[in-house]
C-alpha positions in Angstrom: -66.4 -52.7 17.3 -68.5 -55.2 18.1 -72.4 -55.6 16.3 -75.3 -55.1 18.9 -77.8 -57.8 18.2 -81.1 -58.8 18.8 -82.7 -62.3 18.6 -86.0 -63.2 18.3 -87.3 -66.6 18.5 -90.8 -67.7 20.2 -88.9 -70.9 21.2 -87.3 -70.0 24.5 -84.9 -73.2 24.3 -83.7 -72.1 20.8 -83.9 -68.2 21.6 -81.6 -69.2 24.7 -79.6 -71.6 22.8 -78.9 -68.7 19.9 -78.2 -66.2 22.7 -75.6 -68.2 24.3 -74.0 -69.1 20.6 -73.5 -65.5 19.8 -72.0 -64.9 23.6 -69.1 -67.2 22.3 -68.5 -65.1 19.2 -66.1 -62.2 18.7 -67.7 -58.8 17.7 -70.8 -59.8 19.0 -72.9 -58.1 21.7 -76.4 -59.2 22.6 -78.5 -56.5 24.0 -81.9 -58.2 24.1 -83.8 -61.3 23.1 -87.3 -61.2 22.1 -90.3 -63.5 22.2 -92.4 -62.9 19.1 -92.2 -59.5 16.6 -94.3 -57.4 18.5 -91.4 -57.7 21.1 -88.7 -57.4 18.5 -90.0 -54.2 17.4 -90.4 -52.5 21.0 -86.5 -53.8 21.7 -85.2 -52.1 18.6 -87.0 -49.1 19.4 -85.4 -49.0 23.2 -81.8 -50.5 22.1 -81.3 -49.4 18.9 -79.6 -52.6 17.8 -77.2 -52.8 14.4 -79.0 -56.4 14.0 -81.8 -58.5 14.7 -81.8 -61.9 14.1 -85.4 -62.6 13.3 -87.1 -65.9 12.9 -90.3 -66.2 11.3 -93.6 -68.0 12.6 -94.2 -66.3 15.7 -97.2 -65.4 17.4 -99.0 -62.0 17.6 -96.8 -60.3 15.0 -94.7 -62.7 12.8 -91.1 -62.3 11.4 -92.0 -61.1 8.3 -94.4 -58.5 9.7 -91.7 -57.4 12.4 -89.3 -57.1 9.6 -91.3 -54.6 7.6 -91.9 -52.6 10.5 -88.3 -52.6 12.0 -87.4 -51.6 8.4 -89.9 -48.8 8.1 -89.6 -47.2 11.6 -85.9 -48.0 12.1 -83.8 -47.9 9.1 -80.2 -47.8 10.6 -81.5 -51.7 12.5 -80.6 -54.5 10.1 -82.8 -57.8 9.7 -80.9 -61.2 9.4 -84.1 -63.8 9.1 -82.9 -67.3 11.4 -85.4 -70.0 10.4 -86.3 -73.2 10.1 -87.8 -72.8 7.0 -86.0 -71.9 3.3 -89.3 -72.4 1.3 -90.3 -69.9 -1.7 -93.4 -68.9 0.9 -90.8 -67.9 3.6 -88.2 -66.8 1.7 -89.6 -64.0 -0.4 -91.8 -62.4 1.6 -89.0 -61.8 4.1 -86.8 -60.2 1.5 -89.6 -58.5 0.3 -90.3 -56.9 4.2 -86.8 -55.3 4.3 -84.3 -58.5 5.4 -80.7 -58.4 4.2 -79.7 -61.5 5.4 -81.4 -65.4 5.5 -80.2 -68.1 7.1 -81.6 -71.3 8.0 -81.0 -72.5 12.0 -78.3 -75.3 10.8 -75.8 -72.1 10.2 -72.8 -72.4 12.2 -71.8 -69.7 14.2 -69.0 -68.5 11.8 -72.0 -67.9 9.3 -73.7 -66.1 11.5 -71.0 -63.9 12.2 -70.6 -63.1 8.2 -73.7 -62.6 7.5 -74.0 -59.7 10.0 -71.1 -58.4 9.2 -72.1 -58.5 5.6 -75.7 -56.6 6.2 -73.4 -53.9 8.4 -71.5 -53.4 5.1 -74.6 -52.8 2.8 -73.9 -56.5 1.7 -76.9 -59.3 1.4 -76.1 -61.7 4.0 -77.3 -64.9 2.5 -77.0 -69.0 3.2 -75.1 -70.7 -0.4 -78.8 -72.5 -0.5 -80.6 -69.0 -0.7 -78.6 -67.7 -3.4 -78.8 -70.3 -5.3 -82.9 -70.4 -4.8 -82.9 -66.4 -5.9 -80.6 -67.1 -8.9 -82.7 -70.0 -10.1 -85.7 -67.6 -9.5 -84.4 -64.6 -11.3 -83.3 -67.2 -14.4 -86.5 -68.7 -14.3 -88.8 -65.5 -14.3 -91.2 -64.6 -17.4 -90.0 -60.8 -18.6 -92.2 -58.3 -17.3 -94.7 -57.4 -20.2 -94.6 -53.5 -19.2 -93.9 -50.8 -17.3 -96.1 -50.9 -13.9 -98.8 -48.9 -13.9 -98.5 -45.5 -11.7 -99.3 -46.4 -8.1 -103.0 -45.5 -7.5 -103.4 -42.7 -4.9 -105.2 -44.4 -1.8 -108.0 -42.7 0.0 -108.9 -41.4 3.7 -105.0 -42.1 4.7 -104.9 -46.3 4.0 -101.5 -47.4 3.9 -100.6 -49.8 0.9 -100.7 -53.1 3.1 -104.2 -51.7 4.2 -105.5 -51.2 0.9 -104.6 -54.7 0.1 -106.4 -56.2 2.7 -109.6 -54.4 1.8 -108.9 -55.5 -1.4 -108.5 -59.4 -0.5 -111.8 -58.8 1.9 -113.9 -57.7 -1.4 -112.6 -60.8 -2.8 -114.4 -62.8 0.0 -111.6 -63.8 2.0 -111.7 -64.8 5.4 -109.2 -63.5 7.9 -107.3 -66.9 8.1 -106.9 -66.4 4.4 -105.8 -63.5 4.1 -103.1 -64.3 6.8 -101.8 -67.4 4.8 -101.9 -64.7 1.4 -100.4 -62.4 2.7 -97.4 -64.5 5.1 -98.7 -62.5 8.1 -100.7 -63.5 11.6 -104.2 -63.3 11.9 -103.4 -60.7 14.9 -101.7 -58.5 12.0 -104.4 -59.1 9.6 -107.2 -57.9 12.4 -104.8 -55.3 13.6 -104.7 -53.8 9.7 -108.8 -54.1 9.6 -109.1 -52.2 12.7 -107.2 -49.6 10.9 -108.8 -49.5 7.7 -112.3 -49.6 9.3 -111.2 -46.7 11.4 -109.9 -44.6 8.5 -112.2 -45.5 6.3 -115.5 -45.1 9.0 -116.9 -48.4 8.2 -118.2 -50.8 10.9 -118.5 -54.3 9.1 -117.2 -56.4 6.3 -120.2 -55.2 4.1 -119.8 -51.8 4.2 -115.8 -52.1 3.8 -116.8 -54.1 0.7 -119.0 -51.3 -0.6 -116.2 -48.6 0.5 -113.9 -50.5 -2.2 -115.8 -51.0 -4.5 -116.6 -47.2 -4.3 -113.4 -45.5 -4.2 -112.6 -47.5 -7.2 -110.1 -50.4 -5.0 -111.9 -53.2 -6.1 -114.6 -54.3 -8.4 -118.0 -56.4 -8.2 -118.0 -59.5 -9.8 -118.6 -59.7 -13.1 -117.8 -56.7 -14.2 -116.0 -56.3 -17.6 -113.6 -53.4 -18.8 -112.5 -52.7 -22.1 
């Protein structure tokens, strides 16, 4: 049985090359290609593929945000990142968003097939370099100080991501700074801000900051706790 695959990459030459390569590989059927994360999510809704091969740095909606949406809305579709970047700032947000595989674009056809087969079998499809980096991260990470605090009930139907953006607004971060901190596109930041403004009933950032203080999601500078 062939794996039905969608390819998402904003560079047309790269995207077409990946599609051509996959067409030559056994057990792979390409059912669509996307120029950005928005198109990738739409194609998943339309085609219900088994796997999306996802680039990370794309316009409108980047690969991390697209992965998050796909895994939340279409959990039967797995995501394998296929990107130029293997740095921590790219790797860990993608895995946290729900990607089950992570390859760099120097991967050969056999490695791509193995990664696709692995994620469809419930395993991780990671390149050897990524596996080593994850092992290093685990072995050098400090032990947790204690159990995490109970998750706070969010007001007015805010999602955890919208609340996170709201807290960063209260800290004085601009949209580009929020995008860099959360590893998402500025368009995605703007979408979250529009959504949280509507839910909170605020018109601007000043009102949003006041809302965050009143609702206990953020605290004014200089506030101390005992």
